[in-house]
Structure formats: C-alpha cells, structure tokens
Biotite code that builds the C-alpha atoms (Angstrom):
import biotite.structure as struc

atoms = struc.array([
    struc.Atom([112.359, -156.988, 86.357], chain_id="A", res_id=1, res_name="MET", atom_name="CA", element="C"),
    struc.Atom([112.465, -153.509, 84.891], chain_id="A", res_id=2, res_name="GLN", atom_name="CA", element="C"),
    struc.Atom([108.731, -153.704, 84.231], chain_id="A", res_id=3, res_name="HIS", atom_name="CA", element="C"),
    struc.Atom([108.079, -154.479, 87.934], chain_id="A", res_id=4, res_name="ALA", atom_name="CA", element="C"),
    struc.Atom([110.190, -151.491, 89.060], chain_id="A", res_id=5, res_name="VAL", atom_name="CA", element="C"),
    struc.Atom([108.326, -149.109, 86.736], chain_id="A", res_id=6, res_name="ARG", atom_name="CA", element="C"),
    struc.Atom([105.036, -150.502, 87.951], chain_id="A", res_id=7, res_name="TRP", atom_name="CA", element="C"),
    struc.Atom([106.057, -150.067, 91.622], chain_id="A", res_id=8, res_name="ALA", atom_name="CA", element="C"),
    struc.Atom([107.310, -146.491, 91.041], chain_id="A", res_id=9, res_name="VAL", atom_name="CA", element="C"),
    struc.Atom([104.087, -145.638, 89.186], chain_id="A", res_id=10, res_name="GLY", atom_name="CA", element="C"),
    struc.Atom([101.943, -147.055, 91.994], chain_id="A", res_id=11, res_name="MET", atom_name="CA", element="C"),
    struc.Atom([103.997, -145.155, 94.590], chain_id="A", res_id=12, res_name="ALA", atom_name="CA", element="C"),
    struc.Atom([103.521, -141.925, 92.631], chain_id="A", res_id=13, res_name="ALA", atom_name="CA", element="C"),
    struc.Atom([99.772, -142.508, 92.397], chain_id="A", res_id=14, res_name="VAL", atom_name="CA", element="C"),
    struc.Atom([99.596, -143.213, 96.127], chain_id="A", res_id=15, res_name="MET", atom_name="CA", element="C"),
    struc.Atom([101.545, -140.033, 96.940], chain_id="A", res_id=16, res_name="VAL", atom_name="CA", element="C"),
    struc.Atom([99.251, -137.956, 94.719], chain_id="A", res_id=17, res_name="VAL", atom_name="CA", element="C"),
    struc.Atom([96.145, -139.526, 96.273], chain_id="A", res_id=18, res_name="CYS", atom_name="CA", element="C"),
    struc.Atom([97.502, -138.912, 99.763], chain_id="A", res_id=19, res_name="LEU", atom_name="CA", element="C"),
    struc.Atom([98.255, -135.272, 98.945], chain_id="A", res_id=20, res_name="MET", atom_name="CA", element="C"),
    struc.Atom([94.790, -134.751, 97.470], chain_id="A", res_id=21, res_name="LEU", atom_name="CA", element="C"),
    struc.Atom([93.218, -136.398, 100.485], chain_id="A", res_id=22, res_name="ARG", atom_name="CA", element="C"),
    struc.Atom([95.052, -134.113, 102.907], chain_id="A", res_id=23, res_name="LEU", atom_name="CA", element="C"),
    struc.Atom([94.431, -130.950, 100.922], chain_id="A", res_id=24, res_name="TYR", atom_name="CA", element="C"),
    struc.Atom([91.605, -128.801, 102.315], chain_id="A", res_id=25, res_name="ARG", atom_name="CA", element="C"),
    struc.Atom([90.918, -125.225, 101.283], chain_id="A", res_id=26, res_name="PRO", atom_name="CA", element="C"),
    struc.Atom([90.944, -123.175, 104.479], chain_id="A", res_id=27, res_name="THR", atom_name="CA", element="C"),
    struc.Atom([90.923, -119.523, 105.321], chain_id="A", res_id=28, res_name="GLU", atom_name="CA", element="C"),
    struc.Atom([93.918, -117.823, 106.868], chain_id="A", res_id=29, res_name="ALA", atom_name="CA", element="C"),
    struc.Atom([91.814, -116.755, 109.828], chain_id="A", res_id=30, res_name="ALA", atom_name="CA", element="C"),
    struc.Atom([88.228, -117.804, 110.420], chain_id="A", res_id=31, res_name="PRO", atom_name="CA", element="C"),
    struc.Atom([85.686, -114.972, 110.403], chain_id="A", res_id=32, res_name="PRO", atom_name="CA", element="C"),
    struc.Atom([84.494, -113.832, 113.809], chain_id="A", res_id=33, res_name="PRO", atom_name="CA", element="C"),
    struc.Atom([81.541, -115.804, 115.061], chain_id="A", res_id=34, res_name="VAL", atom_name="CA", element="C"),
    struc.Atom([78.373, -113.727, 115.132], chain_id="A", res_id=35, res_name="ARG", atom_name="CA", element="C"),
    struc.Atom([75.506, -114.782, 117.361], chain_id="A", res_id=36, res_name="PRO", atom_name="CA", element="C"),
    struc.Atom([72.513, -116.103, 115.416], chain_id="A", res_id=37, res_name="PRO", atom_name="CA", element="C"),
    struc.Atom([70.262, -113.426, 116.901], chain_id="A", res_id=38, res_name="PHE", atom_name="CA", element="C"),
    struc.Atom([70.915, -109.804, 117.741], chain_id="A", res_id=39, res_name="ALA", atom_name="CA", element="C"),
    struc.Atom([71.147, -108.637, 121.303], chain_id="A", res_id=40, res_name="ASN", atom_name="CA", element="C"),
    struc.Atom([67.561, -108.443, 122.582], chain_id="A", res_id=41, res_name="ALA", atom_name="CA", element="C"),
    struc.Atom([68.200, -105.433, 124.824], chain_id="A", res_id=42, res_name="VAL", atom_name="CA", element="C"),
    struc.Atom([69.740, -103.449, 121.970], chain_id="A", res_id=43, res_name="GLU", atom_name="CA", element="C"),
    struc.Atom([66.848, -104.428, 119.708], chain_id="A", res_id=44, res_name="GLN", atom_name="CA", element="C"),
    struc.Atom([64.295, -103.222, 122.252], chain_id="A", res_id=45, res_name="ARG", atom_name="CA", element="C"),
    struc.Atom([66.096, -99.926, 122.750], chain_id="A", res_id=46, res_name="MET", atom_name="CA", element="C"),
    struc.Atom([66.282, -99.392, 118.989], chain_id="A", res_id=47, res_name="GLU", atom_name="CA", element="C"),
    struc.Atom([62.581, -100.214, 118.625], chain_id="A", res_id=48, res_name="MET", atom_name="CA", element="C"),
    struc.Atom([61.676, -97.759, 121.398], chain_id="A", res_id=49, res_name="ILE", atom_name="CA", element="C"),
    struc.Atom([63.767, -95.058, 119.750], chain_id="A", res_id=50, res_name="LYS", atom_name="CA", element="C"),
    struc.Atom([62.150, -95.697, 116.345], chain_id="A", res_id=51, res_name="GLU", atom_name="CA", element="C"),
    struc.Atom([58.640, -95.731, 117.826], chain_id="A", res_id=52, res_name="LEU", atom_name="CA", element="C"),
    struc.Atom([59.311, -92.458, 119.659], chain_id="A", res_id=53, res_name="SER", atom_name="CA", element="C"),
    struc.Atom([60.450, -90.870, 116.396], chain_id="A", res_id=54, res_name="ALA", atom_name="CA", element="C"),
    struc.Atom([57.323, -92.174, 114.617], chain_id="A", res_id=55, res_name="ILE", atom_name="CA", element="C"),
    struc.Atom([55.127, -90.808, 117.408], chain_id="A", res_id=56, res_name="ARG", atom_name="CA", element="C"),
    struc.Atom([56.728, -87.371, 117.102], chain_id="A", res_id=57, res_name="GLN", atom_name="CA", element="C"),
    struc.Atom([56.261, -87.400, 113.318], chain_id="A", res_id=58, res_name="LEU", atom_name="CA", element="C"),
    struc.Atom([52.606, -88.365, 113.725], chain_id="A", res_id=59, res_name="LEU", atom_name="CA", element="C"),
    struc.Atom([52.076, -85.455, 116.129], chain_id="A", res_id=60, res_name="LYS", atom_name="CA", element="C"),
    struc.Atom([53.599, -83.078, 113.575], chain_id="A", res_id=61, res_name="GLU", atom_name="CA", element="C"),
    struc.Atom([51.479, -84.565, 110.788], chain_id="A", res_id=62, res_name="GLN", atom_name="CA", element="C"),
    struc.Atom([48.287, -84.231, 112.834], chain_id="A", res_id=63, res_name="ASN", atom_name="CA", element="C"),
    struc.Atom([49.114, -80.612, 113.609], chain_id="A", res_id=64, res_name="GLN", atom_name="CA", element="C"),
    struc.Atom([49.645, -79.879, 109.907], chain_id="A", res_id=65, res_name="LEU", atom_name="CA", element="C"),
    struc.Atom([46.365, -81.583, 109.022], chain_id="A", res_id=66, res_name="LEU", atom_name="CA", element="C"),
    struc.Atom([44.506, -79.501, 111.630], chain_id="A", res_id=67, res_name="LYS", atom_name="CA", element="C"),
    struc.Atom([46.013, -76.323, 110.188], chain_id="A", res_id=68, res_name="GLN", atom_name="CA", element="C"),
    struc.Atom([45.103, -77.403, 106.664], chain_id="A", res_id=69, res_name="GLN", atom_name="CA", element="C"),
    struc.Atom([41.511, -78.202, 107.676], chain_id="A", res_id=70, res_name="ASN", atom_name="CA", element="C"),
    struc.Atom([41.161, -74.823, 109.397], chain_id="A", res_id=71, res_name="ALA", atom_name="CA", element="C"),
    struc.Atom([42.478, -73.066, 106.293], chain_id="A", res_id=72, res_name="LEU", atom_name="CA", element="C"),
    struc.Atom([40.117, -74.977, 104.006], chain_id="A", res_id=73, res_name="LEU", atom_name="CA", element="C"),
    struc.Atom([37.141, -74.233, 106.266], chain_id="A", res_id=74, res_name="ARG", atom_name="CA", element="C"),
    struc.Atom([37.933, -70.534, 106.118], chain_id="A", res_id=75, res_name="SER", atom_name="CA", element="C"),
    struc.Atom([38.195, -70.565, 102.288], chain_id="A", res_id=76, res_name="LEU", atom_name="CA", element="C"),
    struc.Atom([35.280, -72.868, 101.363], chain_id="A", res_id=77, res_name="VAL", atom_name="CA", element="C"),
    struc.Atom([31.722, -71.790, 102.247], chain_id="A", res_id=78, res_name="PRO", atom_name="CA", element="C"),
    struc.Atom([29.739, -74.031, 104.520], chain_id="A", res_id=79, res_name="ASP", atom_name="CA", element="C"),
    struc.Atom([28.197, -76.762, 102.376], chain_id="A", res_id=80, res_name="ARG", atom_name="CA", element="C"),
    struc.Atom([25.869, -78.000, 105.092], chain_id="A", res_id=81, res_name="ALA", atom_name="CA", element="C"),
    struc.Atom([24.072, -74.651, 105.205], chain_id="A", res_id=82, res_name="GLY", atom_name="CA", element="C"),
    struc.Atom([23.767, -74.575, 101.395], chain_id="A", res_id=83, res_name="ALA", atom_name="CA", element="C"),
    struc.Atom([22.085, -78.007, 101.319], chain_id="A", res_id=84, res_name="LYS", atom_name="CA", element="C"),
    struc.Atom([19.544, -77.023, 103.971], chain_id="A", res_id=85, res_name="GLN", atom_name="CA", element="C"),
    struc.Atom([18.475, -73.931, 101.999], chain_id="A", res_id=86, res_name="ASN", atom_name="CA", element="C"),
    struc.Atom([17.450, -75.991, 98.951], chain_id="A", res_id=87, res_name="ARG", atom_name="CA", element="C"),
])
C-alpha cells in the first residue's frame, strides 16, 4: 500500500512539473512597437529629392572648380598644339 501511495505522489509531482513546463512561455513585458515593413513612400521621395538637390549643387561647385583649374593650367602651360605644328 505504501508503495502505491509513493508511486501516485511521484506521478502527481511529474504531472505538475510537466504542466508547469508546458504553460511556461518566455514573453516580454511589453511587445516592441510594430514597425511597418516598408518606410513611408512620401517621406522616402522627399528625402531622395533633397539628397539629389544637394548632389546637384555639389556637382555645380565641382564643375566650377574644374573650369577655374583648367583656365589656370592653360595660362601656365604653353600651347602644345602650336608646338606640334611647328615641327
């Protein structure tokens, strides 16, 4: 009889542990905010336009600097085309 009681108590303990493990789920205190899978298209377009405008302005400045550099080099270096024709 005592053996049957021990066996029943042991089985009950195993069942309680299994039930507790089955119910246990690691969860967060608060779920993170849901972000849309894609960014807002209007904001993306506006950002792209702003970036392209900045690139355009930088290219204008770069072209101006290159024109100044070419003018400076032309004034310092003698005309090579005229030197080749004289040969």
